C-alpha positions in Angstrom: -84.0 -138.7 221.1 -83.1 -139.6 224.8 -84.3 -143.1 224.6 -82.6 -144.0 221.1 -79.3 -142.6 222.7 -79.6 -144.3 226.1 -80.3 -147.8 225.0 -77.0 -148.2 222.8 -75.2 -146.3 225.6 -76.5 -149.0 228.2 -75.6 -152.2 225.8 -72.1 -150.7 225.2 -71.3 -149.4 228.9 -72.2 -152.8 230.2 -70.0 -154.4 227.3 -67.3 -152.0 228.1 -67.7 -153.0 231.9 -67.7 -156.7 231.7 -64.5 -156.2 229.4 -63.0 -154.3 232.0 -63.9 -157.2 234.5 -62.3 -159.7 232.1 -59.4 -157.9 231.8 -58.9 -157.6 235.7 -60.7 -160.8 236.6 -57.7 -162.1 238.8 -57.0 -159.0 240.4 -60.6 -158.5 241.2 -60.9 -161.9 242.5 -62.9 -163.1 239.8 -60.8 -165.7 238.0 -62.5 -168.8 239.0 -66.3 -167.3 238.1 -65.5 -165.3 235.4 -63.8 -166.8 232.2 -61.7 -164.3 230.6 -59.5 -166.1 228.1 -59.5 -165.1 224.4 -62.2 -167.8 223.8 -64.7 -166.5 226.6 -64.3 -163.0 224.8 -64.9 -163.9 221.4 -68.0 -165.8 222.5 -69.0 -162.6 224.5 -68.6 -160.6 221.2 -70.0 -163.0 218.7 -73.1 -163.5 221.0 -73.4 -159.6 220.9 -73.3 -159.6 217.3 -76.0 -162.7 216.7 -78.2 -160.8 219.1 -78.0 -157.5 217.3 -79.8 -159.4 214.3 -82.6 -160.4 216.6 -83.1 -156.7 218.1 -83.0 -155.4 214.5 -85.7 -157.7 213.4 -88.2 -155.8 215.5 -87.6 -152.8 213.3 -86.6 -149.1 214.2 -89.7 -147.9 215.6 -88.7 -148.3 219.4 -85.6 -147.1 221.1 -84.2 -150.7 221.5 -84.2 -151.1 217.5 -82.9 -147.9 216.7 -80.3 -148.0 219.5 -78.9 -151.5 217.9 -79.0 -149.8 214.4 -76.7 -147.3 216.0 -74.5 -150.1 217.5 -74.1 -152.3 214.5 -73.5 -149.5 212.2 -71.0 -147.6 214.0 -68.9 -151.2 214.6 -69.5 -151.9 210.8 -67.9 -148.5 210.0 -65.0 -149.2 212.5 -64.3 -152.4 211.1 -65.3 -154.3 214.6 -68.0 -156.2 212.7 -67.1 -157.5 209.3 -69.5 -158.7 206.5 -68.1 -161.4 204.1 -68.7 -162.1 200.5 -71.1 -165.0 201.4 -73.3 -162.2 203.4 -72.4 -163.6 207.1 -70.9 -161.5 209.6 -68.2 -161.9 212.0 -66.3 -159.8 214.7 -62.8 -158.7 214.0 -61.3 -159.4 217.7 -58.2 -156.9 216.9 -60.9 -153.9 216.8 -64.0 -154.8 218.5 -62.7 -153.6 222.2 -61.4 -150.2 220.9 -64.6 -149.6 218.9 -66.7 -150.4 222.2 -64.8 -148.2 223.9 -65.0 -145.2 221.4 -68.7 -145.9 221.1 -69.2 -145.7 224.6 -67.3 -142.5 224.6 -69.4 -141.0 222.1 -72.7 -141.7 223.6 -71.8 -140.9 227.2 -70.4 -137.6 225.8 -73.6 -136.9 224.0 -75.5 -137.4 227.1 -73.4 -135.9 230.0 -73.2 -132.9 227.5 -76.8 -132.9 226.5 -75.8 -132.4 223.0 -79.0 -132.5 220.9 -77.1 -132.0 217.4 -74.8 -134.6 218.4 -77.6 -137.0 219.2 -79.7 -136.0 216.1 -76.5 -136.6 214.0 -75.9 -140.0 215.4 -79.4 -140.8 215.2 -79.8 -139.8 211.3 -76.5 -141.3 210.4 -76.4 -144.7 212.1 -79.8 -145.1 213.2 -80.9 -146.7 210.1 -81.0 -150.1 208.3 -78.5 -149.9 205.4 -78.7 -152.1 202.5 -76.1 -155.0 203.6 -78.1 -155.4 206.8 -81.4 -155.0 205.2 -80.2 -158.2 203.0 -79.1 -160.1 206.1 -82.5 -159.3 207.8 -84.3 -160.2 205.0 -82.9 -163.6 204.8 -83.9 -164.3 208.4 -87.5 -163.7 207.5 -88.6 -167.5 207.8 -87.2 -168.2 211.1 -88.9 -167.2 214.3 -87.7 -164.0 216.4 -88.4 -165.9 220.0 -89.1 -169.2 220.6 -91.9 -170.3 223.1 -91.1 -173.2 224.8 -93.6 -176.0 225.5 -92.7 -177.9 228.8 -94.4 -181.2 228.0 -93.1 -183.1 231.1 -94.0 -180.3 233.4 -97.8 -180.2 231.8 -98.2 -184.1 232.2 -96.9 -183.8 235.9 -98.6 -180.8 236.7 -101.6 -180.6 234.3 -103.5 -177.2 234.7 -106.2 -178.0 237.3 -109.9 -177.3 236.0 -112.0 -175.2 238.3 -114.3 -177.2 240.6 -118.0 -176.2 240.2 -119.4 -173.9 242.8 -120.8 -175.6 246.0 -123.8 -174.8 247.7 -123.4 -173.7 251.3 -125.9 -173.7 253.9 -125.2 -171.7 257.3 -125.3 -172.6 260.4 -124.6 -176.4 259.5 
């Protein structure tokens, strides 16, 4: 169970730390290099929501997928992710920061205490694909999970060299 708890803990701890840095960017001297306004924060959490669908499309057979299901369901339960009547999802910016901090707290506590029962409970309850999520994932079936870029210009400028035939060598000449 460790991996399926560690992965979401790492994700949300990273989000929590990034939010902290955004909240304290000026004091930390990051004002010029780290956008931290409302638009930047909305972009952060919207990107996080969108990337959760990519991870979940790989399924629950590995720690990343199971961990993302925990995150997605927890944030849905807290109202931080919202499903709309048309099947789309959005981030409730009034709830996301607190929900991330709460989930981070819960996962860090489970890990630090070695709480087997707590880990099992969160995995059993949240490490699943619920019907609303299943419907959304089913709607993504025809869309590639990843893209493989083709670098046409690079291939034209530096084509892959064909190996030269082996040359016969003569010793002593």
